[in-house]
C-alpha positions in Angstrom: -12.5 -2.5 -40.8 -8.7 -2.2 -40.3 -7.3 -3.6 -37.1 -6.2 -1.3 -34.3 -2.4 -1.0 -34.4 -0.5 -1.1 -31.2 3.2 -0.2 -30.8 4.9 -1.8 -27.8 8.2 -0.2 -26.9 10.3 -2.8 -25.2 10.5 -6.5 -25.9 11.3 -7.6 -22.4 9.1 -9.8 -20.1 6.1 -7.4 -19.8 6.2 -6.0 -23.3 6.4 -9.4 -25.0 3.6 -10.9 -22.8 1.3 -7.8 -23.4 1.9 -8.1 -27.1 0.4 -11.6 -26.9 -2.6 -10.3 -25.0 -3.2 -7.6 -27.6 -2.8 -10.0 -30.5 -5.3 -12.4 -28.9 -7.8 -9.6 -29.0 -7.3 -9.1 -32.7 -5.0 -6.1 -32.6 -2.0 -5.6 -35.0 1.0 -5.4 -32.7 4.5 -4.2 -33.4 7.1 -4.7 -30.7 10.3 -2.6 -30.9 13.3 -3.7 -28.8 16.5 -1.8 -28.5 18.6 -5.0 -27.9 19.4 -7.8 -30.4 17.1 -10.7 -30.6 18.0 -12.7 -27.5 16.9 -15.9 -29.2 20.1 -15.5 -31.3 22.4 -13.6 -29.0 23.4 -14.1 -25.4 22.8 -10.7 -23.9 21.9 -11.4 -20.3 25.0 -12.7 -18.7 25.7 -11.1 -15.4 22.5 -9.1 -15.3 19.7 -11.6 -14.9 19.0 -12.0 -11.1 17.1 -15.3 -11.4 13.4 -14.7 -11.1 11.0 -16.1 -8.5 7.8 -16.9 -10.3 4.7 -17.2 -8.1 0.9 -17.2 -8.2 0.4 -13.8 -9.9 2.9 -14.5 -12.7 1.6 -18.0 -13.2 -2.0 -16.6 -13.6 -0.8 -14.3 -16.3 1.1 -17.0 -18.1 -1.8 -19.5 -17.8 -4.1 -17.0 -19.7 -1.8 -17.3 -22.7 -1.2 -21.0 -22.4 2.4 -20.8 -21.3 2.2 -21.8 -17.7 2.9 -25.5 -18.0 5.8 -25.0 -20.5 7.5 -22.6 -18.1 7.0 -24.8 -15.1 8.5 -27.7 -16.9 12.0 -26.0 -16.5 11.3 -24.2 -13.2 12.7 -25.4 -9.9 10.4 -25.3 -6.9 11.8 -23.5 -3.8 9.9 -24.4 -0.6 11.7 -22.0 1.7 14.8 -20.1 2.7 18.0 -21.7 3.8 20.1 -19.4 5.9 23.9 -19.7 6.0 25.6 -18.3 9.0 29.2 -17.1 9.0 30.2 -20.2 10.8 28.5 -22.4 8.2 25.5 -23.4 10.2 22.2 -23.8 8.3 18.7 -22.8 9.3 15.7 -23.6 7.2 12.5 -21.4 7.1 9.5 -22.6 5.0 7.8 -20.0 2.8 4.3 -21.1 3.4 2.2 -24.1 4.4 2.7 -27.5 3.0 2.7 -27.5 -0.9 3.4 -23.8 -1.2 6.5 -22.9 -3.1 8.0 -20.3 -5.5 9.6 -21.2 -8.7 13.2 -20.3 -9.8 13.2 -19.5 -13.5 15.7 -18.0 -15.9 14.9 -14.4 -16.9 16.5 -15.0 -20.3 14.8 -18.4 -20.8 11.4 -17.0 -19.9 11.9 -13.9 -22.2 12.8 -16.2 -25.1 9.7 -18.3 -24.6 7.5 -15.2 -24.5 9.1 -13.9 -27.7 8.6 -17.2 -29.4 5.0 -17.3 -28.3 4.5 -13.7 -29.6 6.2 -14.7 -32.9 3.8 -17.6 -33.4 0.9 -15.1 -33.8 0.7 -13.6 -37.3 -0.6 -10.3 -35.8 2.7 -9.7 -33.8 5.7 -8.2 -35.6 9.0 -8.1 -33.7 11.7 -5.5 -34.5 15.0 -5.7 -32.8 17.9 -3.3 -32.6 15.5 -0.4 -32.6 16.1 2.2 -30.0 13.3 4.6 -29.2 14.3 8.2 -29.7 11.0 10.1 -29.2 7.3 9.7 -28.9 4.4 11.9 -30.1 1.9 11.2 -27.4 -1.1 12.8 -29.0 -0.7 11.1 -32.3 0.8 7.8 -31.2 3.9 8.2 -33.4 7.2 6.7 -32.2 10.6 7.4 -33.7 13.4 4.8 -33.5 16.9 4.4 -34.6 17.7 1.0 -36.2 21.0 -0.8 -36.1 22.2 1.0 -39.3 21.7 4.4 -37.7 18.5 5.1 -39.7 15.5 6.8 -38.2 12.3 4.9 -38.4 8.9 6.6 -37.8 6.0 4.4 -36.8 2.3 5.4 -36.7 -0.1 3.5 -34.5 -3.3 3.9 -32.6 -1.7 3.5 -29.1 1.8 3.2 -27.7 2.7 0.9 -24.8 5.8 1.9 -22.9 7.1 -1.4 -21.6 10.8 -0.3 -21.9 12.0 -0.7 -18.4 13.1 1.5 -15.5 14.7 4.0 -17.8 11.8 4.2 -20.2 12.1 6.5 -23.2 8.3 6.6 -23.4 8.1 7.7 -19.8 10.8 10.3 -20.4 8.6 11.9 -23.1 5.6 11.8 -20.7 7.7 13.5 -18.0 8.6 16.4 -20.4 5.1 17.1 -21.7 2.4 15.4 -19.6 2.9 16.8 -16.1 3.9 13.4 -14.9 5.0 13.1 -11.2 8.1 11.0 -11.0 10.7 9.8 -8.4 13.6 7.4 -8.5 15.4 6.2 -5.4 18.6 4.2 -5.6 19.8 2.0 -2.8 23.4 2.5 -1.7 23.7 -1.2 -2.6 24.5 -2.6 -6.0 24.5 -6.3 -7.0 26.9 -8.6 -8.8 26.1 -12.1 -10.1 28.4 -15.0 -9.3 28.1 -18.7 -10.0 28.1 -22.0 -8.1 28.4 -24.6 -10.8 27.2 -28.2 -10.7 29.5 -30.6 -8.8 32.0 -32.8 -10.7 29.4 -35.7 -10.7 26.7 -33.4 -12.1 24.6 -32.7 -9.1 23.5 -29.6 -7.2 26.2 -28.4 -4.7 23.5 -27.4 -2.2 19.8 -28.2 -1.5 18.1 -27.4 -4.8 14.7 -26.6 -3.4 15.6 -23.6 -1.4 16.5 -20.0 -1.8 19.8 -19.8 -0.1 20.7 -16.6 1.9 23.9 -15.5 3.5 22.6 -12.6 5.7 25.4 -10.4 7.0 23.7 -7.4 8.5 24.4 -4.6 6.1 24.7 -6.8 3.0 23.9 -10.4 1.9 24.3 -13.0 -0.8 21.6 -15.2 -2.2 21.6 -18.2 -4.6 18.8 -19.6 -6.7 19.0 -23.0 -8.5 19.1 -23.5 -12.3 18.0 -26.5 -14.4 21.7 -27.2 -15.3 22.3 -28.0 -11.6 24.2 -24.7 -11.1 23.2 -21.8 -8.8 23.1 -18.2 -9.7 24.4 -16.2 -6.8 23.9 -12.5 -6.3 25.9 -10.4 -3.9 24.1 -7.3 -2.7 26.7 -5.0 -1.3 27.3 -1.3 -1.0 28.7 0.3 -4.1 31.6 1.7 -2.0 32.4 -1.8 -0.9 32.5 -3.1 -4.5 35.0 -0.3 -5.3 37.3 -1.4 -2.5 37.4 -5.0 -3.6 39.7 -4.1 -6.5 42.0 -7.1 -6.6 41.5 -10.9 -6.7 43.3 -11.2 -3.4 40.9 -8.8 -1.7 37.9 -10.6 -3.1 39.0 -14.0 -2.0 39.9 -12.8 1.5 36.5 -11.1 1.8 34.6 -14.2 0.7 36.7 -16.5 2.9 35.9 -14.2 5.9 32.2 -13.7 5.3 31.0 -16.6 3.0 33.5 -19.3 3.9 31.1 -22.2 3.2 30.4 -20.9 -0.3 34.0 -20.4 -1.5 34.8 -24.1 -2.1 31.7 -24.3 -4.4 32.8 -21.2 -6.4 35.8 -22.2 -8.6 35.4 -19.1 -10.8 34.7 -16.6 -8.0 37.4 -14.1 -9.0 36.7 -14.3 -12.6 33.0 -13.9 -12.2 33.5 -10.9 -9.8 35.6 -8.9 -12.2 34.0 -10.0 -15.5 30.3 -9.5 -14.5 29.0 -5.9 -14.2 27.9 -4.3 -11.0 24.1 -3.5 -11.3 22.2 -0.7 -9.6 19.0 -1.1 -7.6 16.4 1.5 -8.1 12.7 2.1 -7.1 10.7 4.0 -9.7 7.4 5.7 -8.9 5.3 7.9 -11.2 1.8 9.0 -12.1 -0.2 9.2 -14.3 0.7 6.2 -16.4 -1.5 7.3 -19.3 -0.9 10.4 -21.4 -3.0 10.9 -24.6 -2.3 7.7 -26.6 0.6 6.3 -24.6 0.4 3.9 -21.6 3.1 2.7 -19.3 3.6 -0.9 -18.2 5.8 -2.8 -15.8 9.1 -1.4 -14.7 8.6 1.7 -16.8 6.0 2.9 -14.3 6.9 1.0 -11.1 10.4 -0.5 -11.0 11.0 -2.2 -7.6 14.0 -3.7 -5.9 14.1 -7.5 -6.1 13.9 -8.5 -2.5 10.2 -9.7 -2.5 10.6 -11.6 -5.7 7.6 -9.7 -7.1 9.0 -7.4 -9.8 8.1 -9.7 -12.7 5.0 -11.0 -11.0 3.8 -7.4 -10.6 4.5 -6.5 -14.2 2.7 -9.7 -15.4 -0.2 -8.7 -13.2 -0.2 -5.4 -15.0 -0.9 -7.3 -18.2 -3.8 -9.3 -16.7 -5.4 -6.1 -15.3 -4.9 -4.2 -18.6 -6.4 -7.0 -20.5 -9.4 -7.3 -18.1 -10.0 -3.5 -18.4 -9.9 -3.7 -22.2 -12.6 -6.4 -22.1 -14.7 -4.5 -19.6 -14.6 -1.2 -21.6 -14.4 -2.3 -25.2 -14.4 -0.5 -27.5 -13.4 2.4 -25.3 -9.7 1.9 -25.0 -9.1 5.2 -23.4 -11.5 4.4 -20.6 -9.8 1.0 -20.2 -6.3 2.5 -19.8 -7.6 5.1 -17.4 -9.1 2.4 -15.1 -6.0 0.3 -15.5 -3.7 3.0 -14.0 -6.2 3.8 -11.2 -6.4 0.0 -10.2 -2.7 -0.6 -10.4 -1.0 2.5 -8.9 -1.8 1.7 -5.2 -0.7 -1.8 -5.6 2.5 -0.9 -7.3 3.3 1.5 -4.5 2.5 -1.2 -1.9 4.9 -3.8 -3.4 7.6 -1.2 -3.8 7.4 -0.5 -0.1 7.2 -4.2 0.8 10.3 -5.0 -1.4 12.3 -2.3 0.5 11.2 -3.7 3.8 12.1 -7.2 2.8 15.6 -6.3 2.1 16.1 -5.4 5.7 14.5 -8.6 6.8 16.7 -10.8 4.4 20.0 -9.1 5.2 19.5 -8.3 9.0 16.8 -10.5 10.5 16.6 -14.0 9.0 19.6 -15.2 11.1 18.3 -13.6 14.3 17.0 -16.0 17.0 14.1 -13.8 18.0 13.0 -13.4 14.4 13.2 -17.1 13.8 11.0 -17.7 16.8 8.5 -15.1 15.4 8.5 -16.9 12.0 8.0 -20.3 13.8 4.9 -19.0 15.6 3.6 -17.3 12.4 4.1 -20.5 10.5 2.2 -22.5 13.2 -0.7 -20.1 12.9 -0.8 -20.4 9.1 -0.7 -24.3 9.3 -3.4 -24.5 12.1 -5.8 -21.9 10.8 -5.4 -21.4 7.0 -9.0 -20.0 6.9 -8.3 -17.5 9.6 -4.6 -16.4 9.4 -2.2 -15.8 6.6 1.2 -14.2 6.8 2.0 -11.2 4.8 4.4 -13.2 2.7 1.7 -15.8 2.0 -0.8 -13.1 0.9 1.7 -11.4 -1.4 3.2 -14.6 -2.9 0.5 -17.2 -2.8 -2.7 -15.3 -3.5 -3.9 -12.7 -6.1 -5.0 -10.4 -3.3 -4.3 -6.7 -4.1 -0.8 -5.9 -2.9 -2.2 -2.9 -1.1 -4.6 -5.1 0.9 -1.9 -7.7 1.5 0.4 -5.0 2.9 -2.3 -3.7 5.3 -3.6 -7.1 6.4 -0.1 -8.5 6.7 1.0 -5.7 8.9 -2.0 -6.4 11.2 -1.2 -10.1 11.4 2.4 -9.3 12.1 1.4 -7.2 15.1 -0.9 -9.9 16.2 2.0 -12.5 16.3 4.2 -10.0 18.1 1.5 -9.6 20.7 1.2 -13.3 21.2 5.0 -13.6 21.8 5.1 -10.5 24.0 2.5 -11.9 26.3 3.9 -15.4 26.4 0.9 -17.0 24.8 2.7 -19.4 22.4 1.4 -22.5 24.2 -2.2 -21.4 23.7 -2.2 -21.0 19.9 -3.5 -24.5 19.4 -6.8 -23.3 21.0 -8.8 -21.9 18.1 -11.3 -20.1 20.3 -8.4 -18.4 22.1 -6.9 -17.3 18.8 -10.2 -16.1 17.4 -10.8 -14.0 20.6 -7.3 -12.5 20.5 -7.7 -11.6 16.8 -11.0 -9.9 17.5 -9.4 -7.9 20.3 -6.5 -7.0 18.0 -8.8 -5.9 15.2 -10.7 -3.6 17.6 -7.4 -2.1 18.8 -6.4 -1.5 15.2 -9.8 -0.2 14.3 -9.6 2.3 17.1 
């Protein structure tokens, strides 16, 4: 019996990982990527936004034996370090003792996934192939190669893992009654660099995600293995347009990010050489049309402010693989269950990512917010079996995003009630906390 043939459109993070999952189940997999082979060409400069790898993504990598190799080069980040305009620092841990997220290079991770896929004889990688069209019913995809030739590919199923501006989704929108929305933030982003110091060390604490919150905008920095930091300025597009000279850029940074400027010797060059990226949320449904299935950003692109875009896409791969195992050999049934399971969770993390942008840019430097986070952290430390913050449930568990969103909101209201009533001194009393949580649950239930 011939093997089922899968065409994966898109060789990015989700597409290359899913190709490995398919190959491990004995399918013949062909991956078509519009860009050159990134193992041989640097194509990510200025557009990476370092990734925060956490529990969901690690689970997906562990299933293909890649977790330990990725963690070898990852840098653990235990919390946020907030930088005020005056240069004062305030630290906020992400979770309880031992919990951290991992700073990883998007390009480096993608390369390792492609290498893992290439090790499997059932995976065939094709670069410089841009998807032109898809026949959904017959699983036929048409590509244009680097020489301008059209290439037609037959398969049993097509997986659209080709990102927020997916060609596979575009065909589904035209012919499959797919509901779709895209929402851009007024903010864009630009990558900048804090290099290693002259003596080869990190210029700041390496085990933090650094944030410069400035109300309507912010800058963040994540550490790299070469002792540099990748900085990302999130700023309104209109503001980027106004910063049109090196003098204006330097004056702006000296005014709002003064402590960072001495650490950024190539500030002006980075600002004008690196592109300004857009931030978009994509929602759509259904994710399945005939013999085509959407994956990752193609069906649920999210803004990067919860650090879950990649983790969510990798979780797609895990759930799709589990559905295939459950329904085998009925792949149609597997894909239908996959979309039903994932859609509510994709919507939930999209909402949470947008909410977290407000928290990161507006609230993390606010004294009342820091007090709230202190009480929340105390509850997490004292009663790990009883209380988890929303961030902890999203980042350090595999709980459904939709459940984490709901339970996290309940726990947030509970902490707010503790503070509003002046009960901070009583949280060390477990019986008191349990009683108040019961009362809170009854109120929410009503």
